[in-house]
N, C-alpha and C positions, 0 to 999 in steps of 0.2 A: 342638182340630180341628187335623188337618194342613193346611197351607198351601195345597194346591190342592182342599181341600175348603170352603174359606171363602166366602161371597160377595163378589162384585165388583161395581164397578159402572165401564162402559166412557163416558169422555165423550166425544163427538167433536164438533167445530167446525169449519165451513167459511165463509170471508167474506171479502170484500175486505180485503186486509192495512193495517192501519193501527197507528202504536204507540199502545201500549196497551191493545190487543186482548186478547192473552194474559193480558196481568196482571189484566185486571176478573176474566175467567174464573177463572183459578185464585184470586184474592180470593175470590171467593165459595163456591168450596171450602173455602177455609181456615176461614172460619167453623165448620164442621160439625169441624173437627180429624179429619179424613181422614187415611188413610196413602196417600201415593202409591206404587203400584207401579212403574209405568212411564208413560214420557211422548214421545212424539215429535210433531215439529213441521217442516211442510215450508210453502214458499214457492213458488210453481208460478207465474210470469206475473202476479204481484199478488196470486195466491189465496191465502188461508191454509188449512193444514189441520192441525188438532190434534188429537190423541188424548191422552188421559189415562185410564189404568186406575187406580182407585182401589178401597179396602177400602170395601164399602157400609154405608153407615150403615143403623139400623133405621129411621127414615122418608125412606127413597129417593125415594118418591113425591113428598112435600114440597119435596124437592132438586128433583125434576124439573120442577117447577111453578116454582118458583125460578129455576133457568133458564131456563125460556121465557121468563119475563118479561125476564133480561136479553138472551135472543137478539132479544125484538123491540126493547128500548131501544136495542140496538148494532147494529141490521138485520144479522144471523147467523143461521145456521144450528145449532142443537145437538140431537144425540142423545143418548138417555142409554139403556143396554141393561144389565141386571142378568143377571149370570151366575154362575158357580161355576168356581173356578180361578184364583190368581194367575198373574203373565207367569211361563210354562213355559218352561225353554231349547229354544233350538233345536234340533232332530233331529240324530242323529250325521250324518256325513258334511257339513261345511260346505265350499263352496265360493265363491269369487268370480269370477266371470264379468264380463269385460271386452268391450263388444261394440262396434267401431267403424267405423262408414259415411260413406262420400263419395257421396251422402249417405245418411243411412239414413232407411229406409221404414219407415212402419206395417206393410207387410206383411211387412219381414224382422224387425222386432221380435217381431211376433207369431208367426212363425215359430220364433223361438229359444224364446220362451216355451212355445209350445206342445210343442218338443222337451224340455223341462225337464220339463215335465207327463208326457211319456211315459216318463218315468226314474221316475216316482214322488215327483220331489222337490219343492218348496216353494219359492217366490221370497217371501224375508224382507224386500226391502227393495230400490228401484231408484232410484239417484242418478244425476247427469248430472255426467261429467267434464271435457267440453268440447263447446262449442257451435260453434267454428272452427277451422282451416280443415276440420276433420273432425268428426262428432259422436259422442262416447263415453260411453258407458252404462255403470254399475258395477250389478252384479245380485249380492244375496248372496242365497245359495241354499241350503237344507239338506235332508237327507233321502239326498242320493245321494253315492258316492263321487266326488272329483273326475277319476279316470279313466273312471269311465263316461260322467260329462257330456261330459267333451274329447275323446272317441269319437264320442259322437252331435253333438255340437254343430260340431265341425269341418266332420263331412259337411255339417251344415244352412249353416252359415256360407259352404261353396264354393257351395252350390245360390241363396243368397243374396246373395253377392257381399259378404261382409261379412268383416270379420275379427273372429276369437272367441277370446279366451285364456281359459285355465279354469286357476286355481290353487287349492292349499290353501287356506281360510280362515284357519287357525290365523296365531298370534302372529308366528311366524316370518317371513310373507310382508312382513312391515314393518321386517323386519332385513337385507336384501340389501344389501351394504356394498362389495361390489366389482363393479364393471363393467367387463368386458373386450372390447371390441371389434375387429372386423375392420376394416381401413383402406380399401382401394380399394372402391368402389361401395357403402360402409355409411358410414364417417365423411366420407367424400368424395364425390364425384361423379366417376365415371370410373375409370381405371386408369391409374397411375404409368408402369407399363411400355410401354403404349402409347402414352401421351405423348411418353417417351422415343424411344420407335423411330419417330413421326411425325418427330421431328430428326434421324434416322439415315436417313430414306427407306423404314422398312421397316412401316410401319404394319398394311397389310393382311396382311402375312402373320403379326404379332405377335399380332395381334386374332383371326386364325384360331385360334391357338395357344391362346391366353388363352379365348377361350369354351368351347373342346374341353375344357380344364383345370377350368373353373368348373362345366360339367355332369358332370363326373365320366367323361368319358370318356376321358381322358389323365391317368397317372400327373404329378404335379404336379412333382416334383424332375425328371422328363423334361423336361416341359412350360418349368418355367424354364431348365433348361438351354439349351434349344432358342433361349429367346427372349431371355436374357440374352446368349448368340453373338451375334445380330444387332447388337448395341450395341455390338462392339469398334470402335475407333477415334473413338468422337463423344467431342468434348471434355467435362470432366467440370463446365464451367462449364454447360452443359446440365440438368443437376443443378437450378440456381438457375433457371432460365428457367421451367422445369416448376414448380419448388414456387409459382413468383410467380404461376403460371397457377393453380394447383390452389381448386377453389372446395368449401367444406363442403355436406355434405348440407344441406337445409333443417331449420332445427332442432337443429343439431349442439351449435351455441354454446350454445343455451337447456338442453339435457339437461345438457353437463356443467356450467353454471353452477350451476344448480337443485342437483343432486343434491352438488356439493361445497359447497355451503351446509350441506347435511345432515349433511357428514361421511362421504361415500361416497368412495372413493378409485375411479381410474380407471386403466385401462391399456390400451394398444392392443398389437395384434400382429399382424403381415403377412408375408404370402409377398413383400410388396416388398421397399425397401429403406431401411436404418436412414439413409441421406444424408437422406433426406426425414423418415421417421416421427420422428425424433428432434427436429426442426425442429416438427411437428406437434403434439409432446406439450410442447414449451417454451412456444410459442404458447398452448395452451387449458391448460397448467396439468395436464397429466397426469403422474399419477406414476409410470408402469412404461410401458417399451416394448421391442417386441423385434422385429427384423426381419434380413433377409438384407443383406450388406453386400456392395456393387458393388466389386470389386477397380479402383485408380485407379493409373496410372503416368504418370510424367512427362505428368499433367495431361489424362490419356484412358482410357477406359474399356478393359478389356481384353477384355471379352466374358465372364470368368468372375466368380464371386462367391466370399468369403473364409469360411472355417469351415463349420461345420453348417448346412445349409441349414434353415428354417422351412418346415416342410411341414404336412401335414394330422395328422399324429403330434405334431410338434414344436408347433402351437398347443396343443394339449390340456396339453402338459409346461410350456408357457410359462404357462398359465392356474395349473396348479395352484403352481406356483412364487411366482408373484403372489401368490396366494391364503396360500400361508407366511408370505412376506415381509409381507403386509398383516395378519398373523394374524387373517383369514377363513376360517371354515368353506366347503367347496365348497357346501354348503349354502345358503350367503347371496352367492352368487357369480350375477353374469348374463352370459351370453354373447349377443353379437350378432353375425351375420355374414350372408352371402347365399351364399358357394359350398362347392361339394363339401368343400374342402380346409377350410372351419368345420366339418364335422360331428362330426369326434371333441369339438372344444371344446364345440360346442353340447351335447352328449350329458353332457361333464362336470360342467357347471355346476348349479347349483341351478334356475336358468331359463335355458331356451334359445330365444332367438329368432330366428327368419330375417326378415331384412329387406329386402323385394322381392326373395326370394330363387329359385333354380332350384327349379323343382317337386322332384327329389329333397329338397333341403333344407329345403322347406317339409315336406314328407311326414315328415320324422324329428324335425323340431323340436318343442319342447314347444308354441308359438305362433309365429304369423307374423302380418307388419304389411307391407301390401300397397300402403299409401299411402307417399309420397314424404317424409313430415316424420318425423322421427329422434326429435323430443321425444315424437311420439306413445307411444314407451317409457315416460314418466312416468305416463300413466293405467295403464299395467301395475302399476307400482308403488303405486296409490292416492292419486295426486298429481293433483290437478284444474288445468286451465289458470286459473282464475280466483285457486287459490293461487298460482300462478307470476307473473300478472300484478301480484299486491298485492307478493308479494317484491321483484319487479325495481322497482315504483315507491317500495317503502321504502328500497333499496341499488339504485339504478343500477349498472349493469355499468362 
């Protein structure tokens, strides 16, 4: 008899979780010498749900009666259902769907589930990745190609005010080993060039040009030249003052610390300035950094940059260089950015994440995160907040 034709028994248990419950049920099943084909257990708010798929014994009715007696003794509910076929593999087209809400409403999650069903796909498993400061759920889906799901769920996510990421559910999702981040308004809050402009008394002018460049309305190299020129004559000591005033994005240290523990490498690439980014890399233990270099003569900024400008194309080149230096295939890289000058970098990476990004960037990236917590990226990589907190407790930073 083929494995898919053999009789099976599905035993499902529900009840208040307590030590020894699973053991008691499995011990009863063990007396029959049955083969365990599949098993899954989850505890939700103290409620245990256990499912065990077994090879069916000839006297399954006697086993069913025995389990009913056990259920009464343990004050639990047990159902036994006979069927045919073992644990069939999931249908082709495997995806991991991450849904992030702040908050995550039942209406929103129902809408996402409905759109998954509309594609003909099946939800195989739902698990919680985080409960604060955002709620994040990971949904294992089979039966539809990731690109199909991504298109449908991105639209529904916008309607529901949720961030929805769809990734290929294969093995390589767990093998992304290089993170490349933009700096201004991504790794850190705000724009360094605007902070410098504030010291020079030119903030309003520079901020206006920065905003145009980030929306893609102005060539980045042209905008950089214009903005840096406004800094001419500024004492170089202003760079130290600005660095001291920098605030990291919420969750930035957690993101870097957690992934470094797992062996990931990190790079930052910026249209800003190496006098700042090199110090950021040293402080956080980041492996690679690339940015523009401000020219300084006699202790003052000249209003010019030295060497080749790191612009939109330059960021993508830097990502490829970092990948080569770290021996990481591009398919195993993650790029994170917010502005139009990040678009080529996001497209080149295995996973491009738009972080609190401009609309043009959100539309082009593989996925986007619109909450201000940078460590939310961990949930896209299959790492839960509980795992992060446990690691921090075991190995304090």
